[in-house]
C-alpha positions, 0 to 999 in steps of 0.5 A: 799301849792302846787296847786293840778293837778289830771292826768288820764291815760287811760293805765298802762302797766305792763311791760314797759312804752307806748308812751302815758304813756311817755309822761304823765310821762314827763309831770308831771316830769317837773310840780312836782316842782309846782304841787302835782301830783296826777296819776290816773291809772287803775292798777298798771304797770311800769308808777306807779312804775317810777311815785312812784320814782319821788315823785308822788301820785297814785291812782287806779281807772279803768275809761271805755273807750268812743272809739267812739270819736276816730271813731265817729258814730251818737251814739256817745252822747248816748255811753257818756250818758250811760258810766255816769250811770255806777258806775265808773262815781260815782267813779269819781266824788267823787273821784274829790270831796274828792281830790278837784284837782285845775285842771283835766288833761286827756290823749289821746282823748277817755279818756273823762270821767274824763274831763267831771265829772270834768267840771260837778263839776266846776274844770279847764280841760286839755285834751290832744289828742295824736291821729288823730281822724277819719274823717268822717260825724260824727267827729264834734260830737266828736269835739263838746263833747272836746270842751265842757269839755275842758278848754285847748286842748294839741294837741301833734302835728298839725294833732292831731287837724286836725278835730278842725274847727272854731274860739272858739275851736281853741282858746282852742288849743296849740301845745305841742310836745313830747320832752326829756332830753339829760342826760337821753340818755346818750350820752357819752355812745353812741359810746360805745353803738353802738360797743357793739351793733353790736358786739352782732348782728356780723355787721361789721363797714363798714356795713350800719345799716337800722333801723325799730322799733316800740313798737308794730308790726302790718300791719298799722306800715308798716314792710311789706313795710320796708322789700320790701324796703329792699329786693331792697337795699340788691340786690344793696348794698352788705354792707347794713344789716337791724335791725327790733326791735318790739314785733309782735301783729298781728303773722300772719302779722308778718309770712307774713312779714318774709316769704318775708325774708326767701324767699329770699337769704338776710336772713342772713343780717336781724336781729330782736330784739324783746324789747328793754328798753333802746332806747340809746342801740339800735339807736347809732348801726343804720346808718339809720332810716326808718319809713314806717307808713301807718296810720295818726300818732299823733306824730311819736316818732320813727322819733323823736329819729332817730333825736335825735341820729343824724340819717338820717331818712326816712319816709312816709309822714303821719300825725305827721310824715310830721311835725317832718321831715319839722321842722327839714329841712328834707321834701326831705326824706318824701315819699307819703304813700306806695311808697316802690320804694320812700323809696328805692330811698332815701335810695340809695341816701345816701348810694351812698354818705356815706358822707352824712349819716354823714353830715345829721345825724349831722345836724338832731341831731342840727335841732331836739333840735332847734324844740323839744328840752327841752328848747322850751317845757318848755316855752311852757309847762309854757305858758300852765300852766299860762292860766287864765281858769286854775285859775278859778273854777266854781260852780258844776252842782247839778247833779254831787253833788248828783251822787258823793255822791252815791260812796261807794268805792274807793281803793287808794294807796300813797306813803310816803315821804320815798317812803314806800307803805301805802294803804287806802279804803275809804269806804262812807256808804249811811246814813239811813234815821231816818224817820219812817213810820206810824208803827213805821218802818224806812223807 
């Protein structure tokens, strides 16, 4: 029988998979041959549909999140204790007791309750950190909570674990960056996809298409900076066009960005795509990718994807973005955060030497596979799963056992071997005491 790993996702988007969900699904697909995987999500969505298709078991259980672990204050430990007073705490404990997983893994720093519960029950834990926590005078409290409850800490980049200081906590850390399966990106279709998308956008092959892409568009993703850079380039290079891909999260901010273009004479050289489910349909059409993120990125999937598709990538020196470009020999295309002129200078350098666009792109395609490819990911993943601390269960805390018994209802959805849904509702009622008082009535 395969060992069981229970993986908790803090989100399950109804329409498409977010970056954090994509990471979790990728992890699950890699370990399914070795583990019975149970994914716990707050609701049905794109993640559950794809996970079932892979053969994972799905359980629906909403869990409150500890947001203060990402933006710490001196109230963080009190907030954690308050969360443990909620009904969800008992639901989680009961779920873990009845399923008895060999390992519990939680995705993102704010999804604290599942690992805290697992730790209290003596179950080995993995805490994956996918974002960079704010650094302030209370950050050490966030680190302390993670250190106390995680047997293994997975960071998707060094940037995500920059706050973890001290020999004891550093021993628990493994860096496991995202990866990809090349066959899923259908490289044999990239040539056709380039022609098709450019035809759809009415872009000539002789034009240089410079791209910006983000799942959601909000101020910290730097669209305003991209447009300011693009307008500089428009004035100097008539053969350039620009594509902006993403769904506006802040409509006021988005309109501010669009007004820059509308007030220029270059509106006809900008193209907009609100959503594209398949990245292999859009990246091939681009010639250069620019990632002007203003936040301290946990990783930077857009930059990674641009490199995979063989494009020159220019980015702000922001968190994980720096690590990606440095690891692939692209330090010269890193620009200080906020330096719009620096972005424009890098683009000019490539446009002035068109052969370099193809040269750098081809080099990137090779270097990114060496630094972040699937072979390295699988080797690093097996090293994580072989860690001795993930193979030793401890005695549960008595308080956690008591809390688990109070749980009254968990909705559980399973998939049979034939792929058919089977729903089961588990009800646990408290047994009434058989002891009687002096009047003869039950207490």
